[in-house]
C-alpha positions in Angstrom: -15.8 13.4 -12.3 -12.7 13.9 -14.5 -11.3 16.3 -12.0 -11.8 13.8 -9.2 -10.1 11.0 -11.1 -7.2 13.3 -12.0 -6.8 14.2 -8.4 -7.0 10.6 -7.3 -4.5 9.6 -9.9 -2.1 12.3 -8.7 -2.5 11.3 -5.1 -2.2 7.6 -5.7 1.0 8.1 -7.7 2.4 10.1 -4.8 1.2 7.6 -2.1 4.3 6.7 -0.2 4.3 4.4 2.8 7.5 5.3 4.5 9.5 2.6 6.2 11.7 3.4 9.2 14.4 5.8 8.1 17.4 5.2 10.4 19.2 8.4 9.2 16.1 10.6 9.0 13.9 12.1 11.6 10.3 12.2 10.7 8.2 14.1 9.6 9.7 14.9 6.2 9.2 18.1 4.4 10.7 20.0 1.5 13.3 22.8 1.3 13.4 24.2 -2.2 13.9 21.1 -4.4 15.1 18.8 -1.5 13.3 16.4 0.8 14.5 17.1 4.3 13.9 15.5 7.7 12.8 17.6 10.8 16.4 18.6 11.4 16.9 20.0 7.9 19.1 17.2 6.6 18.5 16.0 3.0 16.8 12.6 2.7 17.1 10.4 -0.3 14.1 8.2 -0.9 14.8 4.7 -2.2 11.4 3.4 -3.1 10.0 0.1 -4.3 6.6 -0.4 -6.1 4.1 -2.7 -4.4 1.3 -3.7 -6.8 -2.3 -3.8 -5.6 -4.1 -2.8 -8.8 -4.4 -6.4 -10.1 -7.5 -8.6 -10.2 -7.8 -9.3 -6.5 -7.4 -5.6 -5.7 -5.1 -6.3 -2.7 -1.4 -5.9 -2.4 0.5 -8.9 -3.8 2.2 -11.3 -1.5 -0.1 -11.0 1.5 -1.2 -14.6 1.1 2.4 -15.7 1.4 3.8 -13.7 4.3 2.6 -11.4 7.1 2.5 -7.7 6.3 5.1 -6.8 9.0 7.5 -9.4 7.7 7.2 -8.1 4.2 7.8 -4.5 5.5 10.9 -5.6 7.3 12.3 -7.5 4.3 11.7 -4.3 2.1 13.7 -2.3 4.7 16.4 -4.9 4.9 16.9 -4.7 1.2 17.8 -1.0 1.6 14.4 0.6 0.6 13.0 3.3 2.8 9.6 3.9 1.1 7.0 2.0 -0.8 5.0 3.3 -3.8 1.7 1.6 -3.1 -0.2 1.4 -6.4 -3.8 2.2 -5.6 -6.5 0.7 -7.8 -8.2 3.9 -8.9 -11.4 2.0 -9.9 -12.1 1.5 -6.2 -13.0 5.2 -6.1 -15.4 4.9 -9.0 -17.0 1.4 -8.4 -18.8 1.4 -5.0 -19.8 -2.2 -5.2 -16.2 -3.3 -5.7 -14.9 -0.9 -3.0 -17.3 -2.5 -0.5 -16.4 -6.0 -1.4 -14.3 -7.6 1.4 -10.8 -9.1 0.8 -12.3 -12.6 1.5 -15.1 -12.1 -1.1 -12.6 -10.8 -3.7 -10.5 -14.0 -3.4 -13.6 -16.2 -3.3 -15.2 -14.7 -6.4 -12.0 -15.4 -8.3 -11.8 -19.0 -7.0 -8.5 -18.4 -5.2 -9.2 -20.7 -2.3 -5.5 -21.6 -1.7 -4.5 -17.9 -1.7 -7.5 -17.1 0.5 -6.3 -19.7 3.1 -2.8 -18.2 3.0 -4.1 -14.7 3.4 -6.2 -15.9 6.4 -3.2 -17.5 8.0 -0.7 -14.7 7.3 -2.9 -11.5 7.6 -6.1 -12.4 9.4 -6.7 -8.8 10.5 -7.2 -7.8 6.9 -9.3 -10.6 5.5 -12.7 -9.2 6.4 -12.0 -5.6 5.6 -13.5 -4.0 2.6 -11.1 -3.7 -0.3 -10.8 0.1 0.1 -10.3 -0.2 3.8 -7.6 -2.8 3.3 -5.8 -0.6 0.8 -5.9 2.3 3.3 -4.5 0.1 6.0 -1.7 -1.0 3.7 -0.8 2.5 2.6 -0.5 3.6 6.2 1.6 0.6 7.3 
């Protein structure tokens, strides 16, 4: 179990959702110590953290704005990747991992946030928490 958690921690800390890189051709790889695009040009990652490990276990802000708008705003601020903080306890707590986004907000009494989430990101509201985290990390 300790090895699994160590592996999950390592992977979650490296989990990068790449935003469109205008000067870089995907996919990215490494050349010695450098990150390079498919043409071999060096790429500099400018990342921002997006918390999802808090009590609702869903990325913050999704009750306020649609996911695609948030992603565009992040890109407009000059960032080209997101470090999505995975809540590791989803991998060890099956009952929490299977809880839906709707139920997570409901059990915490966050009815106003739930209504905002439903209005702004309806495709995510009935996903399990672990599935919602996976969708967000791939967006």
